[in-house]
Biotite code that builds the C-alpha atoms (Angstrom):
import biotite.structure as struc

atoms = struc.array([
    struc.Atom([-88.015, 124.116, -56.322], chain_id="A", res_id=1, res_name="UNK", atom_name="CA", element="C"),
    struc.Atom([-86.854, 121.479, -53.934], chain_id="A", res_id=2, res_name="UNK", atom_name="CA", element="C"),
    struc.Atom([-86.578, 118.691, -56.869], chain_id="A", res_id=3, res_name="UNK", atom_name="CA", element="C"),
    struc.Atom([-84.791, 121.834, -59.065], chain_id="A", res_id=4, res_name="UNK", atom_name="CA", element="C"),
    struc.Atom([-81.905, 122.240, -56.348], chain_id="A", res_id=5, res_name="UNK", atom_name="CA", element="C"),
    struc.Atom([-81.613, 118.887, -55.893], chain_id="A", res_id=6, res_name="UNK", atom_name="CA", element="C"),
    struc.Atom([-81.371, 118.395, -59.297], chain_id="A", res_id=7, res_name="UNK", atom_name="CA", element="C"),
    struc.Atom([-78.860, 120.823, -59.089], chain_id="A", res_id=8, res_name="UNK", atom_name="CA", element="C"),
    struc.Atom([-76.763, 120.982, -56.165], chain_id="A", res_id=9, res_name="UNK", atom_name="CA", element="C"),
    struc.Atom([-76.920, 116.582, -55.611], chain_id="A", res_id=10, res_name="UNK", atom_name="CA", element="C"),
    struc.Atom([-75.665, 115.999, -52.506], chain_id="A", res_id=11, res_name="UNK", atom_name="CA", element="C"),
    struc.Atom([-74.411, 119.690, -52.115], chain_id="A", res_id=12, res_name="UNK", atom_name="CA", element="C"),
    struc.Atom([-76.938, 121.353, -49.207], chain_id="A", res_id=13, res_name="UNK", atom_name="CA", element="C"),
    struc.Atom([-79.407, 123.925, -49.561], chain_id="A", res_id=14, res_name="UNK", atom_name="CA", element="C"),
    struc.Atom([-82.030, 126.308, -47.708], chain_id="A", res_id=15, res_name="UNK", atom_name="CA", element="C"),
    struc.Atom([-84.987, 127.481, -48.706], chain_id="A", res_id=16, res_name="UNK", atom_name="CA", element="C"),
    struc.Atom([-85.109, 131.316, -46.804], chain_id="A", res_id=17, res_name="UNK", atom_name="CA", element="C"),
    struc.Atom([-86.869, 134.635, -46.025], chain_id="A", res_id=18, res_name="UNK", atom_name="CA", element="C"),
    struc.Atom([-85.088, 137.308, -45.680], chain_id="A", res_id=19, res_name="UNK", atom_name="CA", element="C"),
    struc.Atom([-88.114, 139.262, -44.839], chain_id="A", res_id=20, res_name="UNK", atom_name="CA", element="C"),
    struc.Atom([-89.436, 137.184, -42.794], chain_id="A", res_id=21, res_name="UNK", atom_name="CA", element="C"),
    struc.Atom([-86.573, 135.475, -41.214], chain_id="A", res_id=22, res_name="UNK", atom_name="CA", element="C"),
    struc.Atom([-87.785, 132.260, -42.181], chain_id="A", res_id=23, res_name="UNK", atom_name="CA", element="C"),
    struc.Atom([-84.262, 129.367, -42.281], chain_id="A", res_id=24, res_name="UNK", atom_name="CA", element="C"),
    struc.Atom([-82.185, 132.120, -40.945], chain_id="A", res_id=25, res_name="UNK", atom_name="CA", element="C"),
    struc.Atom([-81.277, 129.538, -38.202], chain_id="A", res_id=26, res_name="UNK", atom_name="CA", element="C"),
    struc.Atom([-80.367, 127.280, -40.367], chain_id="A", res_id=27, res_name="UNK", atom_name="CA", element="C"),
    struc.Atom([-78.125, 129.087, -42.517], chain_id="A", res_id=28, res_name="UNK", atom_name="CA", element="C"),
    struc.Atom([-76.494, 130.682, -39.565], chain_id="A", res_id=29, res_name="UNK", atom_name="CA", element="C"),
    struc.Atom([-75.535, 126.704, -38.120], chain_id="A", res_id=30, res_name="UNK", atom_name="CA", element="C"),
    struc.Atom([-74.223, 125.881, -41.155], chain_id="A", res_id=31, res_name="UNK", atom_name="CA", element="C"),
    struc.Atom([-72.076, 129.136, -41.155], chain_id="A", res_id=32, res_name="UNK", atom_name="CA", element="C"),
    struc.Atom([-70.742, 128.478, -37.599], chain_id="A", res_id=33, res_name="UNK", atom_name="CA", element="C"),
    struc.Atom([-70.434, 124.601, -38.213], chain_id="A", res_id=34, res_name="UNK", atom_name="CA", element="C"),
    struc.Atom([-68.142, 124.842, -40.906], chain_id="A", res_id=35, res_name="UNK", atom_name="CA", element="C"),
    struc.Atom([-65.865, 127.390, -39.563], chain_id="A", res_id=36, res_name="UNK", atom_name="CA", element="C"),
    struc.Atom([-66.901, 129.701, -42.305], chain_id="A", res_id=37, res_name="UNK", atom_name="CA", element="C"),
    struc.Atom([-66.032, 133.171, -40.383], chain_id="A", res_id=38, res_name="UNK", atom_name="CA", element="C"),
    struc.Atom([-62.354, 133.902, -39.284], chain_id="A", res_id=39, res_name="UNK", atom_name="CA", element="C"),
])
């Protein structure tokens, strides 16, 4: 899956997550905060 994500997204960021267990959630929250995607 990682290889496919890199192929399709190129240099754009991605993170594998599992919202049921919360795995990867902190990385997603940090990205949103860092890039100011909230008003």
